[in-house]
C-alpha positions as a printed NumPy array, in Angstrom:
array([[ -25.316,   68.95 ,   68.501],
       [ -28.198,   66.493,   68.464],
       [ -26.245,   64.063,   70.592],
       [ -25.425,   66.706,   73.164],
       [ -29.086,   67.839,   73.303],
       [ -30.288,   64.293,   73.849],
       [ -27.735,   63.855,   76.6  ],
       [ -28.838,   67.084,   78.276],
       [ -32.545,   66.147,   78.145],
       [ -31.698,   62.68 ,   79.42 ],
       [ -29.886,   64.083,   82.446],
       [ -32.751,   66.433,   83.163],
       [ -35.3  ,   63.612,   83.001],
       [ -33.182,   61.514,   85.331],
       [ -32.949,   64.313,   87.891],
       [ -36.667,   64.938,   87.631],
       [ -37.477,   61.277,   88.227],
       [ -35.202,   61.242,   91.257],
       [ -36.856,   64.381,   92.629],
       [ -40.357,   62.957,   92.138],
       [ -39.338,   59.72 ,   93.78 ],
       [ -38.009,   61.576,   96.809],
       [ -41.158,   63.706,   97.081],
       [ -43.405,   60.643,   96.854],
       [ -41.402,   58.897,   99.522],
       [ -41.656,   61.902,  101.795],
       [ -45.419,   62.149,  101.209],
       [ -45.917,   58.457,  101.948],
       [ -43.789,   58.761,  105.059],
       [ -45.658,   61.817,  106.263],
       [ -49.013,   60.108,  105.649],
       [ -47.874,   57.049,  107.536],
       [ -46.691,   59.116,  110.49 ],
       [ -49.994,   61.055,  110.546],
       [ -51.996,   57.865,  110.348],
       [ -50.008,   56.318,  113.144],
       [ -50.428,   59.459,  115.25 ],
       [ -54.175,   59.519,  114.661],
       [ -54.439,   55.867,  115.43 ],
       [ -52.481,   56.408,  118.609],
       [ -54.735,   59.32 ,  119.591],
       [ -57.815,   57.256,  118.907],
       [ -56.42 ,   54.457,  120.984],
       [ -55.764,   56.907,  123.82 ],
       [ -59.289,   58.357,  123.521],
       [ -60.823,   54.916,  123.552],
       [ -58.799,   54.031,  126.625],
       [ -59.91 ,   57.231,  128.369],
       [ -63.566,   56.646,  127.507],
       [ -63.303,   53.036,  128.624],
       [ -61.794,   54.161,  131.902],
       [ -64.601,   56.682,  132.416],
       [ -67.203,   54.011,  131.714],
       [ -65.6  ,   51.623,  134.197],
       [ -65.494,   54.437,  136.753],
       [ -69.224,   55.07 ,  136.342],
       [ -70.015,   51.369,  136.722],
       [ -67.859,   51.147,  139.852],
       [ -69.7  ,   54.107,  141.403],
       [ -73.069,   52.528,  140.655],
       [ -72.086,   49.141,  142.064],
       [ -70.716,   50.885,  145.172],
       [ -74.131,   52.426,  145.868],
       [ -73.186,   55.924,  144.703],
       [ -75.751,   56.682,  141.975],
       [ -75.074,   60.423,  142.11 ],
       [ -71.378,   60.005,  141.302],
       [ -72.25 ,   57.384,  138.69 ],
       [ -74.695,   59.8  ,  136.998],
       [ -72.015,   62.506,  136.848],
       [ -69.489,   60.07 ,  135.349],
       [ -71.987,   58.971,  132.691],
       [ -72.663,   62.636,  131.862],
       [ -68.955,   63.235,  131.279],
       [ -68.822,   60.075,  129.182],
       [ -71.783,   61.264,  127.093],
       [ -70.156,   64.656,  126.467],
       [ -66.697,   63.312,  125.631],
       [ -67.956,   60.499,  123.403],
       [ -70.739,   62.633,  121.918],
       [ -73.083,   59.667,  122.229],
       [ -76.509,   60.407,  123.711],
       [ -77.1  ,   56.719,  124.349],
       [ -75.452,   57.258,  127.73 ],
       [ -78.299,   59.629,  128.691],
       [ -80.253,   56.448,  129.412],
       [ -77.636,   55.42 ,  132.004],
       [ -77.796,   58.913,  133.532],
       [ -81.567,   58.639,  133.888],
       [ -81.381,   55.245,  135.598],
       [ -78.844,   56.571,  138.108],
       [ -80.972,   59.625,  138.9  ],
       [ -84.071,   57.469,  139.453],
       [ -82.001,   55.338,  141.819],
       [ -81.33 ,   58.347,  144.076],
       [ -84.815,   59.872,  143.819],
       [ -83.969,   62.828,  141.581],
       [ -87.068,   62.608,  139.403],
       [ -86.323,   66.019,  137.922],
       [ -82.902,   64.999,  136.58 ],
       [ -84.231,   61.606,  135.483],
       [ -86.996,   63.347,  133.545],
       [ -84.401,   65.575,  131.91 ],
       [ -82.049,   62.687,  131.014],
       [ -84.701,   60.377,  129.541],
       [ -86.23 ,   63.282,  127.588],
       [ -82.787,   63.974,  126.098],
       [ -82.405,   60.269,  125.299],
       [ -85.646,   60.129,  123.309],
       [ -84.96 ,   63.433,  121.517],
       [ -81.495,   62.432,  120.246],
       [ -81.692,   58.657,  119.958],
       [ -85.389,   58.324,  119.22 ],
       [ -86.311,   55.493,  116.848],
       [ -82.755,   54.161,  116.867],
       [ -83.182,   53.111,  120.473],
       [ -84.095,   49.556,  121.319],
       [ -87.816,   49.121,  121.915],
       [ -87.31 ,   48.044,  125.545],
       [ -85.23 ,   51.107,  126.352],
       [ -87.626,   53.439,  124.553],
       [ -90.572,   52.046,  126.503],
       [ -88.612,   52.334,  129.749],
       [ -87.746,   55.989,  129.007],
       [ -91.363,   56.848,  128.175],
       [ -92.593,   55.182,  131.371],
       [ -90.11 ,   57.037,  133.593],
       [ -90.98 ,   60.372,  131.953],
       [ -94.696,   59.812,  132.573],
       [ -94.179,   58.752,  136.195],
       [ -91.66 ,   61.495,  137.001],
       [ -93.853,   64.28 ,  135.624],
       [ -96.281,   63.67 ,  138.504],
       [ -93.632,   64.405,  141.138],
       [ -91.934,   67.495,  139.667],
       [ -92.504,   71.127,  138.746],
       [ -90.907,   73.353,  136.124],
       [ -88.992,   76.632,  136.039],
       [ -89.299,   78.68 ,  132.879],
       [ -86.506,   81.27 ,  132.749],
       [ -87.435,   84.015,  130.301],
       [ -84.139,   85.479,  129.146],
       [ -82.805,   86.261,  125.659],
       [ -79.186,   86.922,  126.653],
       [ -76.794,   83.962,  126.784],
       [ -76.454,   83.212,  130.517],
       [ -75.886,   80.163,  132.691],
       [ -78.878,   78.96 ,  134.708],
       [ -78.065,   77.616,  138.166],
       [ -80.665,   76.013,  140.423],
       [ -79.558,   75.332,  144.014],
       [ -75.858,   75.54 ,  143.036],
       [ -76.363,   73.089,  140.135],
       [ -75.613,   74.224,  136.594],
       [ -78.773,   73.167,  134.781],
       [ -78.867,   74.943,  131.429],
       [ -78.129,   78.078,  129.378],
       [ -80.452,   80.778,  128.129],
       [ -82.344,   81.138,  125.906],
       [ -83.945,   77.881,  127.091],
       [ -85.303,   75.311,  124.675],
       [ -87.85 ,   74.32 ,  127.34 ],
       [ -88.632,   74.64 ,  131.063],
       [ -86.227,   73.136,  133.611],
       [ -87.588,   70.27 ,  135.722],
       [ -87.161,   70.674,  139.499],
       [ -88.401,   68.907,  142.62 ],
       [ -91.21 ,   70.558,  144.64 ],
       [ -90.072,   72.998,  147.326],
       [ -88.031,   76.171,  147.649],
       [ -85.234,   76.762,  145.136],
       [ -82.622,   79.462,  144.555],
       [ -82.428,   80.406,  140.868],
       [ -79.374,   82.317,  139.663],
       [ -78.288,   83.633,  136.288],
       [ -74.527,   83.862,  135.819],
       [ -72.268,   85.416,  133.234],
       [ -68.676,   84.233,  133.425],
       [ -69.038,   83.325,  137.095],
       [ -70.667,   86.636,  138.037],
       [ -74.235,   86.521,  139.333],
       [ -76.335,   88.94 ,  137.28 ],
       [ -79.696,   87.927,  138.746],
       [ -80.979,   85.713,  141.537],
       [ -84.315,   84.945,  143.116],
       [ -86.011,   82.371,  145.308],
       [ -89.096,   80.472,  144.193],
       [ -91.45 ,   78.011,  145.853],
       [ -92.855,   75.404,  143.511],
       [ -95.384,   72.586,  143.834],
       [ -95.985,   69.401,  141.836],
       [ -96.98 ,   69.959,  138.203],
       [ -96.581,   73.727,  138.615],
       [ -94.647,   75.917,  136.173],
       [ -93.091,   79.106,  137.555],
       [ -91.888,   81.846,  135.212],
       [ -88.693,   83.666,  136.181],
       [ -87.763,   86.877,  134.388],
       [ -84.963,   89.315,  135.037],
       [ -86.201,   92.864,  135.699],
       [ -83.63 ,   95.494,  134.824],
       [ -83.776,   98.864,  136.551],
       [ -84.041,  101.837,  134.239],
       [ -81.411,  104.564,  134.546],
       [ -82.532,  107.508,  136.633],
       [ -82.176,  109.82 ,  133.644],
       [ -84.86 ,  107.82 ,  131.794],
       [ -87.282,  107.749,  134.696],
       [ -88.138,  111.442,  134.428],
       [ -87.031,  113.297,  131.329],
       [ -88.965,  116.432,  132.291],
       [ -86.975,  117.063,  135.443],
       [ -87.258,  116.024,  139.056],
       [ -90.68 ,  115.003,  140.3  ],
       [ -92.15 ,  117.803,  142.464],
       [ -92.623,  117.015,  146.148],
       [ -96.081,  117.68 ,  147.536],
       [ -95.941,  120.079,  150.47 ],
       [ -98.581,  119.296,  153.068],
       [ -98.033,  119.976,  156.744],
       [-101.183,  118.151,  157.815],
       [-100.264,  114.766,  156.339],
       [ -96.499,  115.329,  156.84 ],
       [ -95.609,  113.704,  153.502],
       [ -92.089,  115.078,  153.644],
       [ -91.293,  113.562,  157.029],
       [ -89.38 ,  110.268,  157.183],
       [ -91.732,  107.295,  157.698],
       [ -90.286,  106.491,  161.101],
       [ -91.299,  109.878,  162.589],
       [ -94.759,  110.35 ,  161.099],
       [ -97.205,  111.444,  163.799],
       [-100.128,  109.044,  163.403],
       [-101.962,  110.784,  166.251],
       [-102.132,  114.121,  164.453],
       [-105.677,  115.359,  163.854],
       [-107.004,  115.121,  160.332],
       [-108.038,  118.335,  158.525],
       [-111.55 ,  119.451,  159.447],
       [-111.592,  117.503,  162.724],
       [-109.925,  119.863,  165.167],
       [-110.134,  118.617,  168.775],
       [-110.628,  122.245,  169.821],
       [-113.8  ,  122.467,  167.787],
       [-115.018,  119.102,  169.08 ],
       [-114.373,  120.197,  172.67 ],
       [-116.313,  123.429,  172.033],
       [-119.323,  121.554,  170.707],
       [-119.355,  119.197,  173.688],
       [-118.904,  122.098,  176.132],
       [-121.748,  124.044,  174.537],
       [-123.996,  121.001,  174.812],
       [-123.168,  120.629,  178.511],
       [-123.857,  124.329,  179.129],
       [-127.151,  124.082,  177.256],
       [-128.19 ,  121.106,  179.393],
       [-127.434,  123.076,  182.568],
       [-129.418,  126.061,  181.314],
       [-132.356,  123.779,  180.471],
       [-132.186,  122.364,  183.995],
       [-132.08 ,  125.925,  185.402],
       [-135.27 ,  126.767,  183.512],
       [-137.043,  123.785,  185.052],
       [-135.872,  124.535,  188.609],
       [-136.648,  128.228,  188.102],
       [-140.216,  127.489,  187.086],
       [-140.615,  125.24 ,  190.126],
       [-139.197,  127.989,  192.373],
       [-141.591,  130.555,  190.916],
       [-144.481,  128.137,  191.387],
       [-143.584,  127.624,  195.037],
       [-143.256,  131.377,  195.555],
       [-146.69 ,  132.07 ,  194.038],
       [-148.211,  129.421,  196.242],
       [-146.653,  130.99 ,  199.364],
       [-147.911,  134.461,  198.483],
       [-151.428,  133.116,  198.007],
       [-151.71 ,  130.865,  201.041],
       [-149.264,  132.394,  203.516],
       [-148.426,  136.059,  202.991],
       [-146.74 ,  136.229,  206.4  ],
       [-144.249,  133.435,  206.711],
       [-143.931,  133.905,  210.455],
       [-147.573,  132.855,  210.83 ],
       [-147.437,  129.953,  208.327],
       [-147.91 ,  126.374,  209.308],
       [-145.16 ,  123.76 ,  209.051],
       [-146.563,  122.659,  205.724],
       [-146.088,  126.042,  204.146],
       [-142.761,  126.534,  205.84 ],
       [-141.502,  123.443,  204.044],
       [-142.874,  124.861,  200.817],
       [-141.034,  128.08 ,  201.498],
       [-137.762,  126.303,  202.192],
       [-138.145,  124.178,  199.062],
       [-138.795,  127.226,  196.909],
       [-135.813,  128.998,  198.416],
       [-133.555,  125.982,  197.649],
       [-134.887,  125.774,  194.091],
       [-134.236,  129.454,  193.554],
       [-130.677,  129.094,  194.799],
       [-130.094,  126.038,  192.603],
       [-131.561,  127.917,  189.674],
       [-129.123,  130.787,  190.139],
       [-126.175,  128.386,  190.314],
       [-127.32 ,  126.477,  187.222],
       [-127.907,  129.696,  185.297],
       [-124.471,  131.061,  186.124],
       [-122.679,  127.755,  185.53 ],
       [-124.642,  126.842,  182.391],
       [-124.208,  130.301,  180.949],
       [-120.459,  130.3  ,  181.586],
       [-120.01 ,  126.808,  180.138],
       [-122.168,  127.624,  177.101],
       [-120.194,  130.799,  176.445],
       [-116.954,  128.851,  176.766],
       [-118.235,  126.237,  174.333],
       [-119.159,  128.867,  171.785],
       [-115.706,  130.447,  172.052],
       [-113.984,  127.066,  171.67 ],
       [-116.159,  126.149,  168.697],
       [-115.328,  129.399,  166.899],
       [-111.614,  129.059,  167.685],
       [-111.628,  125.418,  166.63 ],
       [-113.271,  126.253,  163.327],
       [-110.523,  128.752,  162.564],
       [-107.822,  126.256,  163.498],
       [-109.432,  123.222,  161.851],
       [-106.512,  122.884,  159.461],
       [-103.786,  123.568,  161.967],
       [-101.132,  120.858,  162.468],
       [-100.814,  121.716,  166.13 ],
       [-102.787,  119.519,  168.457],
       [-104.584,  121.806,  170.912],
       [-105.475,  120.329,  174.252],
       [-108.289,  121.959,  176.227],
       [-109.82 ,  120.903,  179.528],
       [-112.895,  122.575,  180.994],
       [-113.821,  122.048,  184.609],
       [-116.862,  123.594,  186.382],
       [-116.026,  125.404,  189.641],
       [-118.705,  125.578,  192.309],
       [-118.489,  127.288,  195.69 ],
       [-120.821,  128.435,  198.43 ],
       [-121.154,  131.909,  196.946],
       [-119.76 ,  131.447,  193.425],
       [-119.922,  129.371,  190.273],
       [-117.796,  129.325,  187.143],
       [-115.652,  127.319,  184.727],
       [-111.914,  126.624,  184.813],
       [-110.306,  126.394,  181.354],
       [-106.87 ,  124.82 ,  180.908],
       [-105.115,  124.395,  177.605],
       [-103.287,  126.073,  174.76 ],
       [-104.823,  128.241,  172.061]])
């Protein structure tokens, strides 16, 4: 029995050692394959980054600083090295984009900072100071995560960590969500100016008036309910009826004629009294008194005409004034014309209009 047990345990130990050896070999092989794969991937990544760097240099040497700046941006993102922000800034300065140069060199100092070589740090600080004189800033106030586009350039995402630098002039600012424009506006900015941009959302109609629809003021005189394009700007204002105004003017004219009639009447009476005193019989009067007689007769006739005309016009004015007072708040424009009518044996007033 003991011999058989030892033999059994010996076989088991042998099998176990073989199994462990196989497992170790597989683990080592798997590790080696993974290491080789990672090394190959790293080699590929390095080759891709090197190619992107060479591409950026070629663009710059070919006099295409804009394309070179874009290539350096891609290189910075893929390599996750902010040292290339310095190259981006130099390219943007080359093509006069002080706003993008300011942005790139600011990023360089924020992420590289004291690790940067002293010459490069001084260069970045100098460009930032000089560029800030030639640019303005857009401060987008938005809490939701949206893309910020300025003149069809994707510049940042909200909420912003700081204002966006832009060149002076007119700019189109858009906020996008997944390619859809959720807000857009146009701003005009000057050097060293900061413009705030905020999205204003319209409230639902149900929230605008919870107590029901807003009552509409009914007023015929001001015509508030009429569309703006047909408002009658010539309509009389309340209390200033043209009918009443015409009546007042007509009454004044009639009063002036009556006053004139009083004067001519007194002169006519004076001439008549003088004739009765100095020349009772006109047939025997001298030429002097005949002229006095004729003058008195003319004054008397003029007085009668003025009395009739003045009285008629005054009466008309009073009527118009009373009617105008009653219609002072009417929305109908009343047109009235008064014309004196004089004839050889008559006098009066012609009234034309609507009442």
